[in-house]
C-alpha positions in Angstrom: 132.0 109.3 196.3 128.1 110.1 194.8 129.6 113.5 193.8 132.9 111.6 191.4 130.3 108.9 189.8 128.5 112.0 189.1 131.5 114.3 186.8 132.0 111.1 185.5 128.9 110.3 184.2 128.6 113.7 182.9 132.2 113.4 181.5 131.2 110.5 179.3 127.9 111.7 178.2 129.8 115.0 177.1 132.1 112.5 175.6 129.4 110.7 173.4 127.7 114.0 172.3 131.1 115.2 170.7 131.7 112.0 169.1 128.2 111.5 167.8 128.8 115.8 166.5 132.4 114.7 165.5 130.3 112.2 163.3 128.1 114.0 161.8 130.0 117.3 161.1 132.6 114.2 159.1 129.1 112.9 157.5 128.6 116.0 156.6 131.0 117.0 155.3 131.5 113.9 153.2 128.2 114.8 152.4 129.7 118.6 150.8 132.4 116.6 148.9 130.1 114.1 147.3 127.6 117.1 146.2 130.6 119.3 144.7 132.4 116.2 143.0 129.9 114.2 142.1 125.8 115.4 142.5 126.3 118.4 140.5 127.2 116.5 137.3 124.4 114.6 137.8 121.6 115.4 135.3 118.2 117.0 136.8 115.0 115.2 136.6 113.0 115.9 133.5 116.0 118.0 131.8 119.5 117.6 129.8 121.3 119.6 132.5 123.0 118.7 135.6 122.1 120.0 138.9 125.2 122.5 138.4 124.9 123.9 135.2 120.8 124.4 136.1 122.2 126.3 139.4 123.8 129.1 137.6 121.0 128.7 135.0 118.3 130.2 137.6 121.1 133.1 138.9 120.6 133.9 134.8 118.6 135.6 132.7 119.2 134.5 128.9 117.3 132.7 125.7 117.6 129.7 124.5 119.4 130.2 121.2 120.1 126.9 119.8 117.5 123.6 120.3 120.6 121.2 120.0 118.6 119.7 116.8 120.7 117.6 114.8 121.1 119.0 111.5 121.1 118.3 107.3 123.9 118.8 105.1 124.1 117.5 101.2 126.4 114.6 99.6 129.3 117.8 99.7 128.9 118.6 103.3 126.9 121.9 102.6 124.4 123.2 105.2 120.6 122.5 104.3 119.8 123.1 107.9 121.3 125.5 110.8 122.6 128.6 109.9 123.7 130.8 112.8 122.7 134.4 112.5 122.1 137.4 114.4 119.2 138.6 116.2 118.3 141.3 118.5 117.5 140.7 122.4 115.7 142.9 124.5 116.2 142.4 128.5 114.2 143.8 131.9 115.5 146.7 132.8 115.9 149.0 129.5 115.7 152.8 128.5 112.7 155.0 130.6 112.4 157.4 127.9 112.7 158.2 123.8 115.6 159.6 122.3 117.6 159.3 119.2 119.5 156.6 119.9 116.0 154.9 120.5 114.4 155.9 117.6 117.4 154.5 115.6 117.2 151.0 117.0 113.5 151.4 116.6 114.3 152.0 113.0 116.3 148.8 113.1 113.7 146.5 114.8 111.1 148.0 112.1 108.7 149.5 114.8 107.5 153.1 116.7 109.6 153.8 119.2 106.8 154.4 121.1 105.7 151.0 120.9 108.8 149.8 121.6 109.3 152.0 124.8 106.5 150.3 125.9 106.9 146.6 125.0 110.9 146.9 127.2 109.0 148.8 129.9 106.2 145.6 130.1 109.6 142.7 130.2 109.8 139.9 132.8 112.1 138.2 131.0 114.3 138.5 127.4 111.8 138.8 124.4 113.9 138.3 120.9 112.8 140.7 118.7 110.8 139.3 115.7 110.0 140.4 112.2 106.6 140.8 110.3 106.0 136.8 109.8 106.8 136.1 113.3 110.6 135.1 113.4 113.3 135.7 115.2 114.6 139.2 113.0 117.8 139.0 111.3 120.6 141.3 111.8 123.3 143.0 109.2 126.9 143.8 111.4 126.5 146.9 110.8 123.0 146.9 112.7 124.2 144.2 114.8 127.3 146.4 116.0 124.6 149.2 116.6 122.6 147.5 119.0 126.5 146.5 120.7 126.8 149.8 121.2 123.5 151.0 122.3 123.0 149.2 125.5 124.9 146.4 127.0 123.2 144.2 129.9 119.6 145.7 127.9 119.9 144.6 124.7 122.4 142.6 122.6 122.6 141.1 119.3 123.3 137.5 119.7 124.4 134.6 117.6 120.7 132.4 116.8 120.8 129.1 115.5 118.5 129.6 112.2 117.2 125.9 111.2 115.6 126.8 107.8 117.6 129.4 105.5 114.8 129.7 102.4 111.0 130.3 102.3 109.4 128.4 99.7 111.0 125.7 98.4 110.7 122.4 96.7 112.8 120.1 99.6 109.2 118.4 100.9 111.5 115.6 101.5 112.9 117.6 104.2 110.1 118.6 105.9 109.3 120.6 108.7 109.2 120.7 112.9 105.6 121.0 114.5 106.0 124.0 117.1 104.7 124.6 120.3 101.8 127.5 120.3 103.8 129.3 123.1 107.3 129.0 122.2 107.9 129.8 118.5 111.9 128.4 118.0 111.7 125.3 120.3 110.6 122.6 118.8 109.2 119.4 119.9 109.1 116.9 117.1 109.5 116.4 113.3 105.9 116.9 111.9 106.7 115.2 107.8 109.8 114.5 105.8 113.1 113.2 107.1 112.4 115.8 110.2 109.9 113.3 111.1 111.3 109.6 110.0 114.5 110.3 111.9 113.2 112.1 114.7 114.7 109.6 117.7 118.2 110.7 116.3 117.9 114.4 115.4 116.2 115.7 118.7 119.7 116.1 119.9 120.6 116.6 124.3 119.9 119.9 125.3 120.0 123.4 124.5 122.3 126.2 124.4 121.4 128.6 126.8 122.7 132.7 126.3 122.7 135.0 129.5 123.5 137.5 131.9 123.9 137.2 135.5 120.7 138.7 137.4 120.0 139.6 141.1 117.4 138.9 143.3 115.5 141.3 141.5 116.4 140.3 138.1 118.6 142.7 136.9 121.4 142.2 135.6 124.8 142.5 137.3 127.1 145.4 135.9 130.0 144.2 134.0 129.7 140.6 134.2 129.0 140.1 130.7 127.6 137.6 128.9 127.6 133.5 129.2 126.8 130.4 127.2 125.8 127.3 128.5 125.7 124.4 126.7 125.3 120.4 126.4 128.8 119.1 127.2 128.5 116.2 125.0 130.8 115.7 122.4 128.5 114.0 120.0 125.8 115.9 119.3 124.0 117.2 118.3 124.2 114.8 115.0 124.3 115.4 111.5 122.9 113.9 108.6 125.0 113.8 105.4 121.7 113.2 102.4 122.4 111.8 98.9 121.0 115.1 97.7 123.3 117.7 95.3 121.9 121.4 96.6 123.2 122.8 93.8 121.2 120.7 91.4 117.9 120.9 93.9 118.1 124.5 94.0 118.9 124.7 90.0 115.5 122.3 89.3 113.6 124.6 91.5 114.6 127.7 89.2 113.5 126.0 86.3 110.1 124.5 87.3 109.1 128.3 88.4 110.3 129.3 84.9 108.3 126.4 83.4 105.2 127.9 85.3 104.8 124.1 86.6 102.0 124.5 89.1 101.9 120.9 90.5 103.8 117.7 90.0 107.7 116.7 90.9 111.2 115.9 89.4 113.0 113.0 90.6 116.8 112.7 89.4 118.3 109.8 90.3 122.3 108.8 90.4 122.0 105.9 87.8 125.2 103.9 89.3 123.1 103.4 92.5 119.8 105.2 92.5 120.8 107.8 95.3 118.4 110.7 95.2 120.0 113.6 93.8 117.5 115.9 93.4 113.5 115.5 94.6 111.4 118.7 93.7 108.1 118.7 94.4 105.2 121.8 93.3 103.4 123.3 94.8 106.5 124.9 96.8 105.9 125.1 100.8 107.4 127.1 103.5 108.8 124.9 106.3 109.0 127.8 108.5 105.2 128.1 108.1 103.2 125.5 107.3 99.4 124.6 107.1 98.7 121.4 108.5 95.3 121.4 106.6 96.7 122.2 103.2 98.9 119.6 100.8 101.8 122.2 99.6 103.9 120.4 102.6 103.2 116.8 100.8 106.0 115.6 99.1 104.3 114.7 95.4 107.7 112.9 94.2 106.2 109.9 96.0 102.6 109.9 95.9 101.1 108.1 92.8 99.2 109.0 90.1 98.2 108.3 86.9 100.9 107.3 84.8 99.6 107.3 81.3 102.1 105.9 78.4 105.0 105.4 80.5 103.7 102.5 81.3 104.3 101.0 77.9 107.2 100.3 79.0 106.3 97.4 81.8 103.5 96.0 79.3 106.1 95.7 76.6 108.3 93.8 78.9 105.9 91.4 79.8 104.9 90.8 76.0 108.8 90.5 75.3 109.2 88.1 78.8 106.0 86.0 77.9 107.1 85.5 74.2 103.3 87.7 73.3 105.3 89.6 70.7 108.5 89.4 69.0 110.6 92.5 68.7 110.4 92.2 64.6 106.1 92.0 64.5 104.1 94.7 62.7 101.2 96.1 63.6 98.5 98.2 61.9 97.1 101.7 63.7 93.8 102.8 62.3 93.0 105.7 65.1 89.9 104.3 66.6 90.5 100.9 67.7 86.7 99.5 67.8 86.9 98.5 71.2 86.7 99.5 74.8 86.3 103.2 73.8 89.6 102.9 72.7 91.4 105.4 70.0 95.1 106.0 69.4 95.8 109.6 70.2 96.9 110.0 66.4 93.3 111.2 65.0 93.6 108.9 61.6 95.9 106.3 62.7 100.0 105.6 62.2 99.2 102.9 59.3 101.5 99.9 59.3 104.5 100.0 61.8 106.6 97.5 63.7 106.9 97.1 67.6 109.6 98.9 68.2 107.8 102.4 66.2 105.0 101.6 68.1 106.8 102.0 71.2 108.4 105.4 70.0 105.3 107.0 68.2 103.5 105.7 71.3 100.9 103.9 70.0 97.6 102.6 71.6 96.9 100.2 68.6 99.9 98.0 69.2 99.7 98.6 73.1 96.1 96.8 73.1 96.8 94.4 70.8 99.5 93.5 73.1 96.9 93.4 76.2 94.7 91.7 74.6 97.3 88.3 74.6 98.3 88.9 77.9 97.0 87.8 81.1 96.4 90.5 83.7 98.8 88.6 86.4 101.2 88.8 83.9 101.1 92.7 84.0 101.1 92.7 87.9 103.9 90.3 87.9 106.1 92.4 85.1 105.1 95.9 87.2 106.1 94.4 90.8 110.0 92.6 89.1 110.2 96.4 87.5 109.8 98.0 90.9 106.0 99.2 90.5 103.3 98.4 92.6 105.4 98.2 95.8 107.4 100.8 98.1 111.3 101.0 96.7 112.9 103.9 99.3 115.6 102.7 101.5 114.1 101.0 104.5 116.2 100.2 107.9 115.8 97.6 110.5 117.1 97.8 114.0 119.1 100.6 113.1 120.4 103.1 116.0 118.1 101.7 118.0 115.1 102.0 116.1 113.2 98.7 115.1 112.1 100.1 112.0 112.0 103.3 110.0 111.6 104.6 106.2 113.4 107.6 104.9 110.7 108.2 102.6 108.0 109.9 104.4 104.0 109.3 103.1 105.6 107.0 100.1 102.7 105.3 98.2 103.4 102.2 96.6 100.9 102.8 93.8 99.5 99.5 91.9 98.2 98.1 88.7 94.8 97.6 89.3 91.8 98.6 91.7 90.4 95.0 92.2 90.2 91.8 90.9 87.0 92.0 88.8 88.3 94.4 87.2 91.7 92.9 86.4 90.0 89.9 84.9 88.2 92.2 83.0 89.3 92.8 79.1 88.8 96.3 78.3 90.1 97.2 82.0 93.1 95.5 81.3 93.8 97.1 77.5 93.0 100.6 79.2 95.6 99.3 82.0 98.4 98.6 79.6 98.2 102.0 77.8 98.3 103.7 81.7 95.1 104.8 82.7 91.9 103.2 84.5 93.7 102.3 87.9 97.1 102.1 87.6 99.1 104.4 89.7 102.5 105.1 89.8 105.2 107.7 92.0 108.1 109.6 90.3 110.3 108.1 92.4 109.0 105.2 91.0 109.2 105.9 87.7 113.1 107.2 87.9 113.5 104.0 89.8 112.5 102.1 86.9 114.9 103.6 84.6 117.3 103.0 86.7 116.6 98.9 86.9 116.7 98.4 83.2 119.8 100.1 83.2 120.9 97.6 85.7 120.0 94.6 83.5 116.2 94.5 85.8 117.9 94.8 88.9 115.3 96.8 91.2 117.7 99.5 93.5 116.3 100.8 96.5 116.9 105.1 96.2 118.6 106.5 99.5 118.1 109.6 100.3 120.7 109.7 103.4 124.0 108.4 102.6 125.2 108.3 106.6 124.6 109.8 110.1 127.4 111.2 112.3 128.6 112.9 115.4 129.0 116.0 116.5 132.9 115.1 116.5 132.8 113.4 112.8 133.1 110.1 114.5 130.2 107.8 112.1 127.1 107.0 114.1 125.0 105.0 110.9 125.9 104.3 107.8 122.9 103.5 105.0 124.1 101.3 102.2 122.9 101.3 98.9 120.9 98.2 98.2 118.9 96.0 95.6 115.3 95.5 96.1 114.0 92.1 94.1 111.0 91.1 93.8 109.6 87.9 94.8 108.8 86.9 91.3 112.4 87.7 89.4 113.9 89.8 87.6 113.1 90.3 83.9 116.2 88.7 81.4 118.9 91.0 80.7 118.3 91.1 77.2 114.7 92.9 77.5 115.8 95.5 80.0 118.6 96.1 76.7 115.9 96.2 73.8 113.9 98.7 76.0 116.7 100.7 76.7 117.6 100.8 72.5 114.0 101.4 72.5 113.7 104.5 74.1 116.6 105.7 72.3 114.4 105.6 69.2 111.5 107.8 71.1 114.3 110.7 71.3 115.7 109.5 67.7 112.7 109.6 65.8 109.7 109.6 68.4 107.5 111.3 70.7 110.7 112.9 71.9 112.2 113.9 69.0 112.3 117.9 70.6 115.1 116.4 72.5 117.6 115.4 69.8 119.2 118.8 69.8 119.7 118.3 73.7 123.5 118.7 74.8 124.2 114.7 75.6 122.3 111.7 73.6 119.7 110.9 75.5 117.2 108.6 75.4 113.2 108.4 77.8 109.4 107.5 77.1 107.1 110.6 77.1 103.1 109.6 78.5 100.1 111.7 78.7 97.4 109.9 81.1 94.1 111.4 80.8 92.4 112.9 84.1 90.2 115.1 85.8 89.9 118.4 88.3 87.0 119.7 89.9 85.0 118.4 86.7 87.1 119.6 83.5 89.6 117.5 81.6 92.9 117.6 82.5 96.4 115.7 81.7 99.3 114.4 84.0 102.2 114.9 81.6 105.2 112.9 82.2 108.7 111.8 80.6 111.2 109.5 81.9 114.5 109.1 80.7 118.4 108.9 81.1 121.4 110.1 79.9 124.1 110.6 78.7 123.2 107.7 76.3 127.0 106.3 75.7 127.2 105.9 79.3 124.1 106.5 81.5 125.0 108.7 84.3 121.1 110.0 85.5 117.7 108.9 85.8 114.8 111.5 85.6 111.4 111.0 86.0 109.3 115.1 85.5 105.6 114.8 86.3 103.1 118.0 85.2 100.2 117.4 87.0 96.5 118.4 85.7 97.8 120.3 82.6 95.1 121.7 80.7 94.4 118.9 78.2 95.1 119.2 74.3 98.4 121.3 75.4 102.1 120.3 74.4 104.1 117.7 77.2 105.7 120.7 79.1 107.3 117.4 81.3 109.7 116.7 77.5 110.9 119.9 77.4 111.9 120.2 81.5 113.8 117.2 81.2 115.6 118.7 78.2 116.5 121.4 80.5 117.4 119.1 83.3 119.5 117.2 81.5 121.2 120.3 79.6 122.5 121.7 82.8 123.6 118.3 84.2 125.8 118.3 80.9 127.1 121.6 81.3 127.9 121.6 85.0 131.5 120.4 84.4 130.7 117.3 83.5 127.6 116.8 85.6 127.5 116.0 89.8 129.7 114.1 90.8 129.2 110.6 92.0 130.9 109.0 95.3 
């Protein structure tokens, strides 16, 4: 009986163990099924790839050919960043001796065959071959074809996404990327310009990786070919459509080169909505090689400098609005004003002239007398009403997860007076009224001032970006054009029309009469501000205006900084060249 009991107990224990093992096997099967079905699709910690993708990559040897960062286009969809090129990539396990084929490859790579062999033998991981500037060497179609035949698996001509197509240029508004020293392709974040202000949207969802399958010793497996791994998110990378017309941008860059402009900026705005069609800053910069300690990467189009006589637009508007002067009033200019150390630029004076003529001839005497009739507060309020003394670039709030951002990185507000004490001083007010002393204005503000007059005194907010799109073409974000009214209100439309008419007179018979032979009828205002650089007298030369007069389409501001004193106004000539190009470009740049 006892023996039968023991047999029953052993049988029960076997059943229990069998059940437990069966349950464990079922759990294991379910777990494996879950891993294969769901877990492999999850993202690995601190990464942008799934577990399955990462497992495959661990069996591969390759290189990153695209960081996945968002790109920029111009207003017509032409690429500004993100161009695919072919570059040479060397994999471990290459040739062991020199021969004719290796010498030919060395010539393509611009190196010595012995040096090429030495570096190849020492490879522990794939190597993108770089040129003398430290950037991946771009191959011609013929060179890429030769490398493809050379030794498949050991050398490849692979597609590579180059971010910046051009070297030296004046597109500082675009900015550049901060690159980690240990890897010249992978980038951490935008360091300036739109690359910086739109960083949260541009950073992307992961890299594109091209590789060979390798064995345990990291040797390429034969006949396996190349494999591409990239993020599967169809929404990224994003594409930013700017307001820039790339052809116009490049033409103006060329014009500044031929004019020998060393420092300054040119801004072209759409007169209809204040969109930035071109924005050129000099000296040029190379976004691929930026010295953060230098200044060439700084966008001078949004930096405030002494405006000179273009500020007389503000003084004239303040006098008209305050009733401090009448349109038909006359003044007399002797040359030397006799106070405040002020003199007119015309040594013997202009004689008797009307307010309109004083504007056209940019007579300092006329505007000094206006300043004596005005208060400092009236000048400040008029400047603000016309979009000066404050940032005017497009600003977004609570868009795409960003609480606040400005499109124009580093934009300065400028100013009218430096302190209250100076503002109450009559001599300081007179110097301010002719655009000297402590007045500061940016080229962007100057061009937008013209747009403001063309809109009956309504200040617009210039855009540099129109929309941000998903990779599949859908729209993530629209950035609508909008007005930017001042707290002090706007000027009367009649005042705006009067000033625009006076700007026509500048070109017809005043300081801008050299533009009378332009392809379009133009209007504008010249300015020369006396400044200093390293102990020598230099000038800021300005010309701002619009065209064609009959149906204004463009507002343009040209600043030539630190020009030698007593030299002709280069800004006026360059303004005419920009307008002539717009006139001859099949009717100009299309607005949309």
